DRENDO-631591 format. One record per atom (N, C-alpha, C): x, y, z; residue in three letters. Coordinates in pm, whole numbers, plus 50000, padded with zeros to 5 digits. Example, Ala and Ser with C-alpha at 12.3 -4.5 7.8 and 13.67 -1.06 7.14 Angstrom:
<recs>
513194943150780ALA
512304955050780ALA
513204967050780ALA
512854977550708SER
513674989450714SER
512905000350787SER
</recs>
This chain:
<recs>
370051117120292GLY
371451114120306GLY
372161114820173GLY
373211106620158SER
374031107420038SER
373411100019920SER
372391091719945ILE
371741084719834ILE
370561093119788ILE
370661098719669ALA
369601107419619ALA
368321099619597ALA
367191105919629THR
365901100019602THR
365211107819491THR
364121102119442LEU
363401108519332LEU
362011112619379LEU
361951119119496GLU
360651122619551GLU
359891132419463GLU
360601140519382ASP
359911150419301ASP
359391144819169ASP
359541131719148THR
358991125619027THR
357711117819056THR
357291117319182ASN
356151109119221ASN
354881117419239ASN
353721110619237ASP
352471117319269ASP
352551123619409ASP
353051116019504ILE
353251120819641ILE
354721119019675ILE
355391129819713GLY
356811128919746GLY
357091134019886GLY
357801126119966PHE
358271130420097PHE
359781131420091PHE
360321143320116GLN
361771145020113GLN
362231150220247GLN
363161143020310ALA
363631146820443ALA
364341160220438ALA
363961169220529VAL
364591182320539VAL
364861185420685VAL
365761194720708GLU
366061199220844GLU
365411212720866GLU
364531213320964VAL
363901226021002VAL
364801232721106VAL
365111245621083ILE
366051252621169ILE
365301261221271ILE
366031266221367GLU
365471274121476GLU
364741286421421GLU
363601289521482GLY
362861301421444GLY
361621298821362GLY
361431286521317ALA
360251283421236ALA
359001283421324ALA
357901288121265SER
356651288021339SER
355491285921243SER
354371281221300PHE
353141279421223PHE
351981284421306PHE
351231293821249GLU
350101299921318GLU
350521304921456GLU
351661312121456ALA
352231318621575ALA
352751308921679ALA
352791296221648GLN
353341286221740GLN
354691281421689GLN
355711280121776PRO
357021275321729PRO
356951261021677PRO
357741258421574VAL
357861245021517VAL
359201239221560VAL
359201227221612ALA
360411221321667ALA
361461219421559ALA
362701224521582PRO
363771221521486PRO
364051206521480PRO
364581202121370GLY
364911187921352GLY
364531183021215GLY
364481169921200ILE
364201163821071ILE
362701162321051ILE
362201167820942TRP
360821166720899TRP
360831161920755TRP
359651159620700TYR
359521157620556TYR
358841169820494TYR
359311174120378ARG
358531183720301ARG
357621175620209ARG
356431180620188LEU
355441173620107LEU
355371179919969LEU
355591171719866ALA
355471176219728ALA
354431167419658ALA
353671173319568LEU
352571166119504LEU
352561168619353LEU
352121158519279GLY
351781160319139GLY
352841156619037GLY
353851148819077GLY
354871145018980GLY
354361134918879GLY
354691137118753ILE
354391127518647ILE
355311131118530ILE
356541126318538THR
357581131118446THR
357301127518301THR
356541116818278GLY
356191113518140GLY
355351124218074GLY
354721132718155HIS
353941144018106HIS
354661157218135HIS
355961156318154LYS
356831167918171LYS
356471176218294LYS
356161169518404ASP
355791176718525ASP
356481170318645ASP
357181178418723LEU
357751173918849LEU
356811177418963LEU
356881169719072ALA
356071172919189ALA
356461186719241ALA
355451194219287ARG
355681207819335ARG
355581208219487ARG
356461216319546ASP
356471217819691ASP
355181224519735ASP
354531218819836THR
353271224319886THR
353461234819994THR
354681235820048GLY
354911244420163GLY
354591237520294GLY
354101225020286VAL
353741217320404VAL
354931208920449VAL
355151208220579ILE
356131198820633ILE
355381188920722ILE
355921176720727VAL
355251165720795VAL
356251158920889VAL
355861156921014ALA
356701149321106ALA
356801134921057ALA
357981128621068PRO
358111114821022PRO
357041105521079PRO
356671107621205SER
355651099121267SER
354271101221206SER
354091112021130ASP
352791115521073ASP
352711112620923ASP
353801107920865ALA
353861106420720ALA
352821096620667ALA
352621085520735VAL
351661075520688VAL
350251081220689VAL
349891088120796ALA
348541093820805ALA
348301104220697ALA
349291112620671VAL
349141122820567VAL
349051116320429VAL
349911106620402ALA
349851099720272ALA
348501092820255ALA
347991086820361ASP
346681080220355ASP
345591090220319ASP
345621101920383ALA
344601112020355ALA
344691117020211ALA
345911119320163VAL
346101123820025VAL
345531113519927VAL
345841100819951ILE
345371090219861ILE
343851089019864ILE
343251090619982ARG
341791089419992ARG
341091101019919ARG
341641112919927ILE
341061124119852ILE
341231121619703ILE
342371116419664PHE
342611113419523PHE
341631102719471PHE
341521091619542THR
340671080719493THR
339191084619490THR
338791093519580ALA
337391097719583ALA
337051107619471ALA
338071114019415ASN
337801124819320ASN
338491123319185ASN
339331113119168ALA
340061111419042ALA
339121107418929ALA
339501110818809ASN
338761106618690ASN
339231092618653ASN
338671082618718ARG
339131068918698ARG
338641063018567ARG
337701069918499ALA
337181064718372ALA
338121067518256ALA
339051076918274ASP
339991080718168ASP
341391077518218ASP
341971067018164ARG
343301062718211ARG
344341073818195ARG
344191082018091ASN
345161092718067ASN
345041104218166ASN
343951104518241LYS
343751115318338LYS
343671110218482LYS
343921097418503ALA
343751091518636ALA
345031092618718ALA
345551104718727ARG
346721107418810ARG
346461119618896ARG
347171120719006LEU
346951131519101LEU
347171145219037LEU
348121146018944LYS
348421158618878LYS
347171165418823LYS
346251157418768TYR
345121163318699TYR
344081168818795TYR
343961163018914ILE
343121169019017ILE
343731182219062ILE
345041182319081LEU
345721194519123LEU
345591205519018LEU
345711201718892ASP
345541211618784ASP
344131217418787ASP
343151209018818ASP
341741213318819ASP
341391221018946ASP
341791215819059TRP
341411221719188TRP
342351232819233TRP
343641231419204GLY
344641239819267GLY
345081233819400GLY
346271237619445PHE
346831231719567PHE
346031235519691PHE
345571248019700ASP
344881252419821ASP
343621244119847ASP
342811242119743ARG
341591234319759ARG
341911219919795ARG
342921214319729PHE
343261200319756PHE
343761198619899PHE
344641207419943LEU
345181206120078LEU
344111208520184LEU
343151217220154THR
342031219120246THR
341241206120261THR
341021199120150ALA
340311186320155ALA
341111176020234ALA
342431176020219VAL
343281166920297VAL
343151169920446VAL
343161182720480GLU
343031186520621GLU
341671182420677GLU
340631183720597GLU
339311179320643GLU
339291164320667GLU
339971156820580LYS
340051142220599LYS
340841138820725LYS
341931146120750LEU
342741143820869LEU
342061148620996LEU
341231158920982GLY
340601164821098GLY
341491174721171GLY
342491180021103ARG
343401189721163ARG
344171196921053ARG
344821207621092ARG
345591215620999ARG
346951209320971ARG
347421210820849LEU
348781206920813LEU
349731218220850LEU
350971214620884VAL
351961224420927VAL
352621230520805VAL
352611243720798ARG
353271251020690ARG
354301260520750ARG
355461261220688ILE
356471270820734ILE
357101277520613ILE
357691288920636ASP
358401296220532ASP
359641288220491ASP
359921288120362ALA
361071280520311ALA
362391285320369ALA
362431297720419ALA
363661302820478ALA
364091295120602ALA
363151287720662PHE
363461280320784PHE
363741265520756PHE
363951262120630VAL
364361248620592VAL
365811249420547VAL
366661241420610ALA
368101241620576ALA
368301237420431ALA
369311242820364PRO
369601238720225PRO
369821223720216PRO
369361217920108ARG
369551203520089ARG
371031200520069ARG
371551190320136PRO
372981187020120PRO
373261181319982PRO
374501182919938ALA
374901176819811ALA
374821161719824ALA
374461155119715TYR
374371140519719TYR
375421134319628TYR
375801122319663ASP
376801114719590ASP
376091105119496ASP
376211107119366ARG
375481098919270ARG
375981084419265ARG
377131081919324LEU
377661068219326LEU
377441061419462LEU
376721068119552ALA
376611063019688ALA
375771050519699ALA
375011047119595HIS
374181035119602HIS
374951022619563HIS
376231023919532VAL
377071012519495VAL
378281012219588VAL
378701000219629GLY
379910998919710GLY
379620996119856GLY
380680996019935VAL
380600992920078VAL
380511005920157VAL
379511006620246HIS
379281018820324HIS
378981015320469HIS
379481023520560ARG
379231021720702ARG
377761024720735ARG
377181016420820GLN
375861019420875GLN
376011027521002GLN
374881032621051ALA
374911039821179ALA
375271030521293ALA
374881017821280GLN
375181008121384GLN
376661004221379GLN
377391005121489PRO
378821002021489PRO
379090987821440PRO
380110986621355GLY
380540973521309GLY
379710967721196GLY
378690974921149LEU
377840969821041LEU
377950978720917LEU
377680972520802ASN
377820979320675ASN
376670975620582ASN
376380984420487TRP
375510980520377TRP
376310980920248TRP
375980971720159ILE
376750970120036ILE
375810971619917ILE
376120981419831GLY
375340983719711GLY
375870975219596GLY
375000966819541VAL
375380957619435VAL
374960963519300VAL
375910964419207ALA
375640970019074ALA
375060959018984ALA
373900961518931LEU
373260952118839LEU
373280957918697LEU
373470949618597PRO
373470954618459PRO
372040958218416PRO
371710971218420VAL
370370976718392VAL
369260968718460VAL
369530965018585GLY
368500958818667GLY
368240944118642GLY
369070937518564LYS
368810923518528LYS
369570913918619LYS
368880903418661LEU
369480892718740LEU
369000879318686LEU
369870869418689THR
369450855818658THR
368880849518784THR
368180838418767VAL
367650831218883VAL
368780827018976VAL
369870822018919ALA
371010817619001ALA
371580829419080ALA
371660841019017GLN
372170852819088GLN
371220857119199GLN
369930856119175MET
368960859319279MET
369160850519402MET
369400837619378ARG
369600828419490ARG
370880831819567ARG
371920835919494VAL
373170839819561VAL
372940852119647VAL
372240862019592ILE
371950874219668ILE
371170870819795ILE
370170862119783ALA
369370858219899ALA
370240851220004ALA
371120842419958ALA
372000835320051ALA
372960844820120ALA
373500854520044ILE
374400864420104ILE
373670872420212ILE
372460877020180ALA
371700885020276ALA
371390877120402ALA
371080864420384ARG
370740855820499ARG
371970852320582ARG
373060848720515ASP
374220843420587ASP
375220854120631ASP
375270865220558CYS
376270875520587CYS
375670888920630CYS
374370890520614GLY
373740903220648GLY
372600901220745GLY
371680911020748ASP
370550910120840ASP
369310904120775ASP
369460898820653GLY
368360892520583GLY
367590901820492GLY
367880914720497ASP
367160924320413ASP
367850926320279ASP
367060928020175ILE
367530932120043ILE
366690944220003ILE
367330955219974ARG
366600967619945ARG
366890971819801ARG
365830975619731LEU
365960979819592LEU
366150994919584LEU
366880999519484THR
367121013719464THR
366461018419335THR
366281031619324VAL
365701037119201VAL
366641035919082VAL
367901032419107TRP
368871030918999TRP
368971016418950TRP
367971008318982GLN
367930994318937GLN
369080986218993GLN
369580990019109ASN
370560982019181ASN
369930977619313ASN
370680970719397LEU
370130966519526LEU
371170967819636LEU
370650968319759LEU
371500969819877LEU
371330957719968LEU
372440952920023ILE
372430942520126ILE
372890949220255ILE
372050948820357SER
372360956220480SER
372740946820594SER
373300952920699GLY
373630945520821GLY
374810936020806GLY
375790939620723VAL
376950930920701VAL
378060934620800VAL
378470925520889PRO
379560928520983PRO
380870931020910PRO
381740938620973ASP
383040941520912ASP
383760928720869ASP
383680918520951ALA
384420906120923ALA
383870898420804ALA
382670901620757ARG
382060894120647ARG
382090901620514ARG
382640913720511ILE
382640921620387ILE
383350914320274ILE
384550909120303ASP
385310902220198ASP
384560890020147ASP
383860882920235ASP
383070871320192ASP
381970875620095ASP
381290886620128VAL
380220891620041VAL
380780895219903VAL
381870902519901LEU
382450906919774LEU
382900895019690LEU
383480884919756ALA
383930873019683ALA
382760865219626ALA
381680863919702ASN
380510856719654ASN
379820864119540ASN
379800877219548LEU
379240885119438LEU
380040882919311LEU
381360883619324GLN
382220881819207GLN
382040868019146GLN
381930857819230ALA
381740844219180ALA
380420842719105ALA
379440851019139ALA
378140850419072ALA
378060859618951ALA
379180866118918GLY
379180875318804GLY
378640889018836GLY
378650892518966LEU
378160905519010LEU
379290913119078LEU
379010925719115SER
380070933819174SER
379460944919259SER
380240949719355ALA
379880961519432ALA
380620973719379ALA
381080972819256GLU
381750984019190GLU
381150985719051GLU
381170997919002THR
380721000318865THR
381321013418816THR
381161016118689SER
381731028318631SER
380791040118652SER
381311052118632ALA
380501064218644ALA
379381064518542ALA
379541057518432LEU
378501057018331LEU
377441046718366LEU
377851034818405ARG
376871024118433ARG
376091026418562ARG
376641034118656ALA
375941036418782ALA
374601043318762ALA
374501051718661GLY
373261058918633GLY
372631055018502GLY
372921042818455LEU
372361037918329LEU
371061030518360LEU
369931036118320ILE
368621031018356ILE
367871027218229ILE
367211015718230ALA
366431011518114ALA
365181004218160ALA
364061007018094CYS
362830999818122CYS
362900985918060CYS
361810978518069THR
361790964818016THR
362090964517867THR
361550974217793GLY
361820974917650GLY
361020964617571GLY
361270964517441ALA
360490956117350ALA
360660941217376ALA
361710937417448THR
361900923317481THR
360750918017567THR
360170926617652GLY
359120921817741GLY
357910930717750GLY
357800941017665CYS
356670950317675CYS
356140953617536CYS
354840952117517LYS
354250954217384LYS
354190968917345LYS
354330978017441PHE
354260992217409PHE
355580997917360PHE
356690991217393ALA
358010996917365ALA
358350996617217ALA
359011007317172ALA
359411008417032ALA
360881004817011ALA
361571000717118ALA
362990997217107ALA
363370987717219ALA
364480980617200HIS
365000971217300HIS
365910978917396HIS
365300985317494THR
366020995017575THR
367160989117657THR
366950977717720LYS
368020972017804LYS
369220968117720LYS
368970961617609GLU
370070957617521GLU
370790969917466GLU
370020980017428ASP
370640992117372ASP
371400999917479ASP
370910999817603ALA
371641006517711ALA
373011000017733ALA
373040987017733LEU
374330980117749LEU
375240982617630LEU
374670984017512ALA
375480987017394ALA
376091001017405ALA
375331010417460ILE
375861023917481ILE
377041023517577ILE
376891016317687ALA
377991015317784ALA
379221008617722ALA
379000997717650ALA
380120990517589ALA
380850999117486ALA
380101007717418HIS
380721016417317HIS
381471027917382HIS
380881034317482CYS
381451046617537CYS
382621044317631CYS
382541033917714GLU
383561032117818GLU
384991030917766GLU
385241023717656PRO
386631023217608PRO
387111036317547PRO
386201045317517ARG
386531057517444ARG
386671069917532ARG
386291068817660MET
386381080517748MET
386401076017893MET
386931084817977THR
386901082618122THR
386151094118183THR
385051091218249LEU
384231101618311LEU
384661103418456LEU
384961115918493GLU
385361118718631GLU
384171119518724GLU
382991121618670GLN
381791122318752GLN
380661115118680GLN
379721109518755PRO
378681101418693PRO
377671109618614PRO
377061103018516VAL
375951108818442VAL
374801098818447VAL
373601104118432ASN
372421095518427ASN
371931094818283ASN
371921082618229ILE
371421080218094ILE
370211071018107ILE
369041075718069HIS
367781068418088HIS
367211064817952HIS
366931051917933LEU
366301047217810LEU
364921041717843LEU
363901047317780THR
362541042617801THR
361931039117666THR
361041029217666GLY
360561023817540GLY
359391030917479GLY
358591038117562CYS
357381044317510CYS
357041056417596CYS
355921062917564HIS
355571075317632HIS
355041073317774HIS
354891061017818ASN
354611058717960ASN
355821062518046ASN
356991063017984SER
358211068018047SER
358551060818177SER
358511047518176CYS
358841040018296CYS
360271042518343CYS
361171045618250ALA
362561048518287ALA
362801063418304ALA
361751071518296GLN
361821085818325GLN
362901092918243GLN
362751092118112HIS
363761097918023HIS
363861113018036HIS
362801119618080TYR
362821134218088TYR
363681139518202TYR
364081131218299ILE
364911136218408ILE
366341130918401ILE
366711124318292GLY
368081119818275GLY
368971131118224GLY
370251130718257ASP
371201139618189ASP
371021138018039ASP
370971125417997ILE
370641122017859ILE
369491112117864ILE
368401115217799GLY
367241106417796GLY
366911102017656GLY
366591089217641LEU
366221083817510LEU
364861077017523LEU
363951080317431ILE
362631074017429ILE
362451066917297ILE
361971054417304GLY
361831046217185GLY
360971052817078GLY
361381051116954ALA
360651056716840ALA
360821047516720ALA
359801046616638LYS
359911039116513LYS
360501048216406LYS
361641044216352VAL
362371052716259VAL
362101048416116VAL
361511057116032PRO
361251053515892PRO
362541050915817PRO
362531040815731VAL
363731037615653VAL
363491038015502VAL
362231039415460ASN
361961040615316ASN
360601047415297ASN
360281049815171GLU
359031056715139GLU
357811047615151GLU
358031034615166GLU
356921025315182GLU
356401024915326GLU
357051031915416GLY
356591032415554GLY
357211022215646GLY
358211014915599ASP
358891005415687ASP
359691013015793ASP
359761007115912THR
360481013516021THR
361411003716091THR
362361009316164VAL
363251001316250VAL
363251007716389VAL
363611000116492PRO
363641005816628PRO
364661017116637PRO
364321027116715GLY
365221038416736GLY
364771047016852GLY
365271059216855TYR
365041067916971TYR
364931082616932TYR
364191090017015ASP
364321104517024ASP
365231107217144ASP
366081117417133VAL
367091120017234VAL
366821133517302VAL
366931133617434TYR
366741145717515TYR
367971148017602TYR
368221160617638VAL
369381163717721VAL
369001173817830VAL
369711173017942GLY
369621183318045GLY
368531181618148GLY
367991169518165GLY
367001167318270GLY
367671165518405GLY
366881166418511GLY
367431164618644GLY
366341163018747GLY
366751159918870TYR
365831157618982TYR
366411164019106TYR
365611164919212GLY
366101170519337GLY
366531185019319GLY
367731188319367VAL
368211202119355VAL
368421206219210VAL
368571196519121ASP
368731199218978ASP
367441196718902ASP
366311196518970GLY
365061192718907GLY
364731200818783GLY
364361193918676GLY
363991200518552GLY
363771190218443GLY
363021194018342ILE
362681185118231ILE
363671186918117ILE
364151175718064ALA
365121176117955ALA
364501182217828ALA
365371187617743ARG
364941193717617ARG
365231184217500ARG
364371185017399ALA
364551176617281ALA
365841180217210ALA
366631170017177PHE
367931172217112PHE
367941166816968PHE
367561154116950ARG
367471148316816ARG
366301138716810ARG
365711137416692GLU
364581128416674GLU
364951116816582GLU
364371105516612LYS
364371093716525LYS
365761089916474LYS
366631086516570ILE
367901080416533ILE
367731065316545ILE
368371057816458LYS
368291043216464LYS
368971038316592LYS
368511027116642ALA
369061021716766ALA
370561019416756ALA
371021014716641GLU
372451012116629GLU
373281024916624GLU
372621036316601GLU
373331049116601GLU
373421055316741GLU
372601050416833ALA
372511056516966ALA
373851056817040ALA
374641046017041PRO
375911046717114PRO
376831057917067PRO
376951059816936ALA
377821070316884ALA
377271084216915ALA
375951085716911VAL
375351098616943VAL
375601102117090VAL
375381092417178VAL
375631094917321VAL
377101098017345VAL
377981090517279GLU
379411093317294GLU
379741107617253GLU
379201112117140ALA
379491125717092ALA
378991136117190ALA
377811133917248ILE
377271143417347ILE
378181144017469ILE
378611132417518LEU
379491132117634LEU
380861138217604LEU
381371135817484GLN
382661141617446GLN
382591156817442GLN
381481162117393VAL
381311176717390VAL
381301182317531VAL
380581175617622TRP
380601179917762TRP
382021179617817TRP
382721168617797GLN
384071167317850GLN
385021177917794GLN
384831181417666GLY
385761190617600GLY
385411205217612GLY
384181208617653HIS
383751222617653HIS
383201227117789HIS
383501219717895ARG
383041223818027ARG
383711236818069ARG
382981244718147ALA
383551257018199ALA
384651254018299ALA
384551242518366ALA
385551238018463ALA
385411222918476ALA
386461216018521PRO
386371201318532PRO
385221196418618PRO
384791204518715GLU
383731200018804GLU
382341203518752GLU
382231210118637GLU
380901213618586GLU
380141201018549GLU
378971199218608SER
378171187418581SER
377591187718442SER
377141176118396PHE
376531175718263PHE
375291184418257PHE
374451183818361VAL
373201191418357VAL
373481206418356VAL
374491210818431ALA
374841225018430ALA
375371229118293ALA
376201220618235PHE
376741223418101PHE
375621224117998PHE
374731214317999ALA
373661213917900ALA
372741226017911ALA
372431229918033ARG
371521241318052ARG
372181254718025ARG
373491254718019ARG
374221267117989ARG
374211270017839ARG
373821260317758HIS
373811261917612HIS
372381260617560HIS
372061268217458ASP
370791265517391ASP
370951253117304ASP
369841247217265ILE
369871234417195ILE
370611235417062ILE
370421246216989GLU
371101247416860GLU
372611247716878GLU
373101254516982ALA
374531254717008ALA
375051240717042ALA
374281233417123LEU
374691219717156LEU
374721210917033LEU
373701212116949ARG
373671204216826ARG
374871207116738ARG
375251219816730ALA
376391223616646ALA
377681217616701ALA
377851218316835LEU
379041212516896LEU
379121197516875LEU
378001190716890VAL
377981176216873VAL
378231172616728VAL
377681180316635ALA
377911177716492ALA
379391179216459ALA
380031189416516GLN
381471191216493GLN
382261179616548GLN
381881174716665THR
382561163316725THR
382401150916640THR
381191148916587GLY
380951137316501GLY
381761137816373GLY
381871149716316GLU
382651151116193GLU
384131148716218GLU
384611153616335ALA
386031151616368ALA
386341136916387ALA
385361129516441ALA
385571115116461ALA
385591108016329ALA
</recs>
């Protein structure tokens, strides 16, 4: 639907697709309708997105197929080497054909494969659709996307969210990949109550185009591996950029603290990964980042390219601002997305444009 998923960043990805008339498998017609396409091997921290297997799975069969995939993985993974204990490495070693044959043997039947020409194009997605008030399929009910500041909630706010879900919704709270949450089953008559209670708790069902896609891992505040305070620095980037520009369309800015890439910096429009920045010849360092640009997921799937290395954390807001200003000022058209703009330029050209913007400032 309109809420984009990140199925191509996972070891196992199921992405809903529409199979159109005329599809067949082994000379037998395949029923048109909604299926899942199966993608395997995503591990973005190692610069790899999940690859389409050509297999489609009926929704009723998804659990059984996932179970078989996991059982083949656990039986054959190199569990002695943490750096190699991911599905990607079995696929690299075996190849997809051998792996899928093993899955079929575990299932006891063939997986359905169809030509990509019989899969309808993926619909455009709304990057802001996970925030705000939205109609559900059920008449008179709504789901409300609550914007959280880089995924952080206080205990008091958690209790308010729980009370809202219980008293105004269907009791469910759903988490999103954008570090926000959804409250579902809210009747039309209770929408204003939900919004007022959120506001009283310091929360909102609205956010800016920049903050909607601002993602940060735990960072050095709570993780021994992180080289920077990602959540704090993400908020500093937003506070710096928002008064200086108005974005007509959202961007994804991902800050991750280390090479485990919990915040998936390689698929952000702009990705920052924590780095220790040398400050003198004695080897002293301060927290900072390496910066990447042009990553994407789904229809825009691709790994970001290195843009700058070892900038101090306090320099990150100005660097991000300059990158965004260059996009805003040099787009081929107002609707050109950041990822399209970034991929239209080689890195040296982008660096030159950003340097000029910085000097002008």
